[in-house]
MMTF fields as JSON, N, C-alpha, C and O atoms, coordinates in Angstrom:
{
  "mmtfVersion": "1.0.0",
  "mmtfProducer": "UNKNOWN",
  "numBonds": 199,
  "numAtoms": 200,
  "numGroups": 50,
  "numChains": 1,
  "numModels": 1,
  "chainsPerModel": [1],
  "groupsPerChain": [50],
  "chainIdList": ["A"],
  "bondAtomList": [4, 2, 8, 6, 12, 10, 16, 14, 20, 18, 24, 22, 28, 26, 32, 30, 36, 34, 40, 38, 44, 42, 48, 46, 52, 50, 56, 54, 60, 58, 64, 62, 68, 66, 72, 70, 76, 74, 80, 78, 84, 82, 88, 86, 92, 90, 96, 94, 100, 98, 104, 102, 108, 106, 112, 110, 116, 114, 120, 118, 124, 122, 128, 126, 132, 130, 136, 134, 140, 138, 144, 142, 148, 146, 152, 150, 156, 154, 160, 158, 164, 162, 168, 166, 172, 170, 176, 174, 180, 178, 184, 182, 188, 186, 192, 190, 196, 194],
  "bondOrderList": [1, 1, 1, 1, 1, 1, 1, 1, 1, 1, 1, 1, 1, 1, 1, 1, 1, 1, 1, 1, 1, 1, 1, 1, 1, 1, 1, 1, 1, 1, 1, 1, 1, 1, 1, 1, 1, 1, 1, 1, 1, 1, 1, 1, 1, 1, 1, 1, 1],
  "groupList": [{"groupName": "MET", "atomNameList": ["N", "CA", "C", "O"], "elementList": ["N", "C", "C", "O"], "formalChargeList": [0, 0, 0, 0], "bondAtomList": [1, 0, 2, 1, 3, 2], "bondOrderList": [1, 1, 2], "singleLetterCode": "M", "chemCompType": "L-PEPTIDE LINKING"}, {"groupName": "PRO", "atomNameList": ["N", "CA", "C", "O"], "elementList": ["N", "C", "C", "O"], "formalChargeList": [0, 0, 0, 0], "bondAtomList": [1, 0, 2, 1, 3, 2], "bondOrderList": [1, 1, 2], "singleLetterCode": "P", "chemCompType": "L-PEPTIDE LINKING"}, {"groupName": "ALA", "atomNameList": ["N", "CA", "C", "O"], "elementList": ["N", "C", "C", "O"], "formalChargeList": [0, 0, 0, 0], "bondAtomList": [1, 0, 2, 1, 3, 2], "bondOrderList": [1, 1, 2], "singleLetterCode": "A", "chemCompType": "L-PEPTIDE LINKING"}, {"groupName": "GLU", "atomNameList": ["N", "CA", "C", "O"], "elementList": ["N", "C", "C", "O"], "formalChargeList": [0, 0, 0, 0], "bondAtomList": [1, 0, 2, 1, 3, 2], "bondOrderList": [1, 1, 2], "singleLetterCode": "E", "chemCompType": "L-PEPTIDE LINKING"}, {"groupName": "ARG", "atomNameList": ["N", "CA", "C", "O"], "elementList": ["N", "C", "C", "O"], "formalChargeList": [0, 0, 0, 0], "bondAtomList": [1, 0, 2, 1, 3, 2], "bondOrderList": [1, 1, 2], "singleLetterCode": "R", "chemCompType": "L-PEPTIDE LINKING"}, {"groupName": "SER", "atomNameList": ["N", "CA", "C", "O"], "elementList": ["N", "C", "C", "O"], "formalChargeList": [0, 0, 0, 0], "bondAtomList": [1, 0, 2, 1, 3, 2], "bondOrderList": [1, 1, 2], "singleLetterCode": "S", "chemCompType": "L-PEPTIDE LINKING"}, {"groupName": "THR", "atomNameList": ["N", "CA", "C", "O"], "elementList": ["N", "C", "C", "O"], "formalChargeList": [0, 0, 0, 0], "bondAtomList": [1, 0, 2, 1, 3, 2], "bondOrderList": [1, 1, 2], "singleLetterCode": "T", "chemCompType": "L-PEPTIDE LINKING"}, {"groupName": "LYS", "atomNameList": ["N", "CA", "C", "O"], "elementList": ["N", "C", "C", "O"], "formalChargeList": [0, 0, 0, 0], "bondAtomList": [1, 0, 2, 1, 3, 2], "bondOrderList": [1, 1, 2], "singleLetterCode": "K", "chemCompType": "L-PEPTIDE LINKING"}, {"groupName": "VAL", "atomNameList": ["N", "CA", "C", "O"], "elementList": ["N", "C", "C", "O"], "formalChargeList": [0, 0, 0, 0], "bondAtomList": [1, 0, 2, 1, 3, 2], "bondOrderList": [1, 1, 2], "singleLetterCode": "V", "chemCompType": "L-PEPTIDE LINKING"}, {"groupName": "CYS", "atomNameList": ["N", "CA", "C", "O"], "elementList": ["N", "C", "C", "O"], "formalChargeList": [0, 0, 0, 0], "bondAtomList": [1, 0, 2, 1, 3, 2], "bondOrderList": [1, 1, 2], "singleLetterCode": "C", "chemCompType": "L-PEPTIDE LINKING"}, {"groupName": "GLY", "atomNameList": ["N", "CA", "C", "O"], "elementList": ["N", "C", "C", "O"], "formalChargeList": [0, 0, 0, 0], "bondAtomList": [1, 0, 2, 1, 3, 2], "bondOrderList": [1, 1, 2], "singleLetterCode": "G", "chemCompType": "PEPTIDE LINKING"}, {"groupName": "ASP", "atomNameList": ["N", "CA", "C", "O"], "elementList": ["N", "C", "C", "O"], "formalChargeList": [0, 0, 0, 0], "bondAtomList": [1, 0, 2, 1, 3, 2], "bondOrderList": [1, 1, 2], "singleLetterCode": "D", "chemCompType": "L-PEPTIDE LINKING"}, {"groupName": "PHE", "atomNameList": ["N", "CA", "C", "O"], "elementList": ["N", "C", "C", "O"], "formalChargeList": [0, 0, 0, 0], "bondAtomList": [1, 0, 2, 1, 3, 2], "bondOrderList": [1, 1, 2], "singleLetterCode": "F", "chemCompType": "L-PEPTIDE LINKING"}, {"groupName": "GLN", "atomNameList": ["N", "CA", "C", "O"], "elementList": ["N", "C", "C", "O"], "formalChargeList": [0, 0, 0, 0], "bondAtomList": [1, 0, 2, 1, 3, 2], "bondOrderList": [1, 1, 2], "singleLetterCode": "Q", "chemCompType": "L-PEPTIDE LINKING"}, {"groupName": "TRP", "atomNameList": ["N", "CA", "C", "O"], "elementList": ["N", "C", "C", "O"], "formalChargeList": [0, 0, 0, 0], "bondAtomList": [1, 0, 2, 1, 3, 2], "bondOrderList": [1, 1, 2], "singleLetterCode": "W", "chemCompType": "L-PEPTIDE LINKING"}, {"groupName": "TYR", "atomNameList": ["N", "CA", "C", "O"], "elementList": ["N", "C", "C", "O"], "formalChargeList": [0, 0, 0, 0], "bondAtomList": [1, 0, 2, 1, 3, 2], "bondOrderList": [1, 1, 2], "singleLetterCode": "Y", "chemCompType": "L-PEPTIDE LINKING"}],
  "groupTypeList": [0, 1, 2, 3, 4, 4, 5, 6, 7, 2, 1, 4, 1, 8, 7, 6, 9, 1, 8, 9, 10, 4, 11, 12, 13, 14, 4, 7, 7, 14, 3, 4, 11, 14, 1, 13, 8, 8, 15, 9, 5, 11, 2, 9, 4, 4, 10, 6, 1, 4],
  "groupIdList": [1, 2, 3, 4, 5, 6, 7, 8, 9, 10, 11, 12, 13, 14, 15, 16, 17, 18, 19, 20, 21, 22, 23, 24, 25, 26, 27, 28, 29, 30, 31, 32, 33, 34, 35, 36, 37, 38, 39, 40, 41, 42, 43, 44, 45, 46, 47, 48, 49, 50],
  "secStructList": [7, 7, 7, 7, 7, 7, 7, 7, 7, 7, 7, 7, 7, 3, 3, 3, 7, 6, 6, 6, 7, 7, 3, 3, 3, 7, 7, 1, 6, 6, 6, 6, 6, 4, 4, 4, 7, 7, 1, 1, 1, 2, 2, 2, 2, 2, 6, 7, 7, 7],
  "xCoordList": [19.366, 18.903, 17.427, 17.211, 16.372, 15.064, 15.138, 15.965, 14.06, 14.27, 13.567, 13.024, 13.783, 13.589, 12.102, 11.577, 11.375, 9.904, 9.85, 10.274, 9.378, 8.997, 7.608, 6.638, 7.668, 6.346, 5.944, 6.557, 4.448, 3.709, 2.438, 1.573, 2.667, 1.58, 1.708, 2.749, 0.761, 0.796, 1.414, 0.823, 2.253, 2.508, 1.234, 0.198, 1.331, 0.658, 0.016, 0.771, -1.084, -1.258, -0.763, -0.882, 0.014, 1.097, 0.053, -0.764, 0.224, -0.687, 0.442, 1.273, 0.737, 1.392, 0.41, -0.718, 1.069, 0.423, 0.453, 1.526, -0.586, -0.229, 0.07, 0.438, -0.02, 1.002, 2.493, 3.281, 2.96, 4.439, 4.831, 6.056, 4.292, 5.035, 5.307, 5.696, 5.057, 5.568, 4.752, 3.777, 5.245, 4.709, 4.035, 4.541, 2.845, 2.128, 1.626, 0.884, 1.802, 0.979, -0.223, -0.372, -1.103, -2.306, -2.054, -0.934, -3.306, -3.527, -4.424, -5.361, -4.805, -5.992, -7.081, -8.297, -6.391, -7.221, -8.325, -9.518, -7.294, -8.171, -8.75, -8.737, -9.01, -9.52, -10.985, -11.164, -11.786, -13.062, -12.795, -13.034, -12.474, -11.807, -10.948, -10.837, -9.976, -8.582, -9.308, -8.519, -10.654, -10.628, -10.852, -10.806, -11.133, -11.406, -9.895, -9.902, -8.769, -7.548, -7.015, -6.837, -6.604, -6.153, -4.57, -3.568, -4.585, -3.381, -2.903, -3.59, -1.544, -0.946, -0.947, -0.732, -1.208, -1.38, -2.874, -3.635, -2.973, -4.002, -3.531, -4.323, -2.018, -1.356, -1.35, -1.639, -1.075, -1.32, -2.572, -2.711, -3.47, -4.932, -5.426, -6.026, -5.047, -5.151, -4.363, -4.683, -3.031, -2.382, -1.311, -0.508, -1.306, -0.034, 1.394, 1.829, 2.419, 3.358, 4.473, 4.52, 5.176, 6.529, 7.539, 8.644],
  "yCoordList": [-28.119, -26.859, -26.772, -26.931, -26.485, -26.102, -24.611, -23.721, -24.635, -23.253, -21.851, -22.058, -20.835, -19.814, -19.756, -19.994, -19.182, -19.085, -17.348, -16.725, -16.864, -15.228, -15.089, -15.809, -14.044, -13.672, -12.705, -11.743, -13.136, -12.579, -11.414, -10.757, -11.459, -10.562, -9.159, -8.874, -8.327, -6.931, -6.005, -6.072, -5.286, -4.183, -4.016, -4.04, -3.814, -3.337, -1.501, -0.81, -1.136, 0.485, 0.924, 0.427, 2.174, 3.002, 4.148, 4.698, 4.365, 5.664, 6.176, 5.343, 7.893, 8.436, 8.947, 9.44, 8.712, 9.219, 10.76, 11.21, 11.545, 12.826, 13.29, 14.462, 12.497, 13.099, 12.818, 13.765, 11.431, 11.278, 11.439, 11.56, 11.511, 10.979, 9.716, 9.532, 8.801, 7.503, 6.887, 7.441, 5.847, 5.347, 4.035, 3.427, 3.686, 2.331, 1.713, 2.305, 0.463, -0.239, -0.97, -1.303, -1.085, -2.081, -3.14, -3.647, -3.638, -4.837, -5.615, -4.948, -6.776, -7.363, -7.108, -7.041, -6.983, -6.246, -5.067, -4.997, -4.089, -3.28, -3.145, -2.269, -3.927, -4.193, -3.512, -2.78, -3.523, -3.132, -1.815, -1.046, -1.428, 0.17, 0.86, 2.011, 0.37, 1.315, 2.437, 3.368, 3.015, 4.519, 5.372, 6.597, 4.682, 5.582, 5.522, 6.197, 4.821, 4.361, 5.51, 5.79, 6.548, 7.766, 7.664, 8.275, 7.057, 7.187, 5.518, 4.498, 5.712, 4.263, 3.688, 2.479, 4.512, 3.529, 4.203, 5.051, 3.453, 4.345, 5.219, 5.74, 5.407, 6.73, 7.898, 9.082, 7.471, 8.612, 9.377, 10.6, 8.443, 8.647, 9.652, 10.63, 9.269, 9.864, 11.372, 12.211, 11.514, 12.61, 12.254, 13.13, 11.199, 10.858, 11.373, 10.939, 12.351, 12.716, 11.352, 10.969, 10.905, 9.734, 10.44, 9.916],
  "zCoordList": [-14.284, -13.477, -14.097, -15.298, -13.085, -13.221, -13.887, -13.689, -14.696, -15.889, -14.621, -13.536, -15.13, -14.299, -14.753, -15.84, -13.015, -13.16, -13.062, -12.089, -14.003, -14.108, -13.469, -13.703, -12.622, -12.224, -12.939, -13.4, -13.034, -13.983, -13.139, -13.718, -11.901, -11.269, -11.903, -12.496, -11.812, -11.898, -10.925, -9.848, -10.923, -10.038, -9.512, -10.178, -8.079, -7.295, -6.623, -5.94, -6.909, -6.716, -5.704, -4.584, -6.073, -5.037, -4.568, -5.307, -3.357, -2.7, -2.009, -1.647, -1.64, -0.781, 0.7, 0.663, 1.685, 2.886, 3.283, 3.684, 3.204, 3.378, 4.513, 4.598, 5.607, 6.724, 6.795, 6.8, 6.858, 6.895, 5.76, 5.743, 4.615, 3.101, 2.501, 1.347, 3.433, 2.632, 1.295, 0.788, 0.91, 0.029, 0.677, 1.62, 0.057, 0.596, -0.213, -0.997, -0.331, -1.626, -0.838, 0.338, -2.128, -2.185, -1.192, -1.134, -0.154, 0.232, 0.156, -0.283, 0.325, -0.057, 0.913, 0.73, 1.955, 2.877, 2.767, 3.064, 2.153, 1.819, 0.034, -0.832, 0.1, -1.828, -1.715, -2.688, -1.071, -1.179, -0.87, -1.801, -0.095, 0.318, -0.214, 0.21, -1.405, -1.817, -2.256, -2.099, -2.845, -3.074, -2.009, -2.119, -0.813, 0.398, 1.351, 2.381, 1.057, 1.932, 1.586, 0.4, 2.848, 2.408, 3.389, 3.02, 4.27, 5.153, 5.406, 5.451, 5.535, 5.536, 6.711, 6.785, 7.931, 9.316, 10.141, 9.676, 11.59, 11.975, 13.085, 13.87, 13.161, 13.905, 12.601, 12.771, 11.673, 10.936, 10.797, 10.807, 10.665, 10.989, 11.62, 11.174, 13.084, 14.11, 14.318, 15.16, 13.136, 13.366, 14.614, 14.934, 15.187, 15.803, 15.524, 14.457, 16.335, 15.44, 16.106, 17.275, 15.082, 15.109, 15.586, 15.732]
}
């Protein structure tokens, strides 16, 4: 049997959306703008109720 591989990746940062209260993780596409990211989605950013 092959040896088990362990993940060496660090945990990704998490933020909480102020509109819906959901937690969302860092994404590669947000790498440059992560400090400015506040909402989990465009719908929450617009304030559209779900």
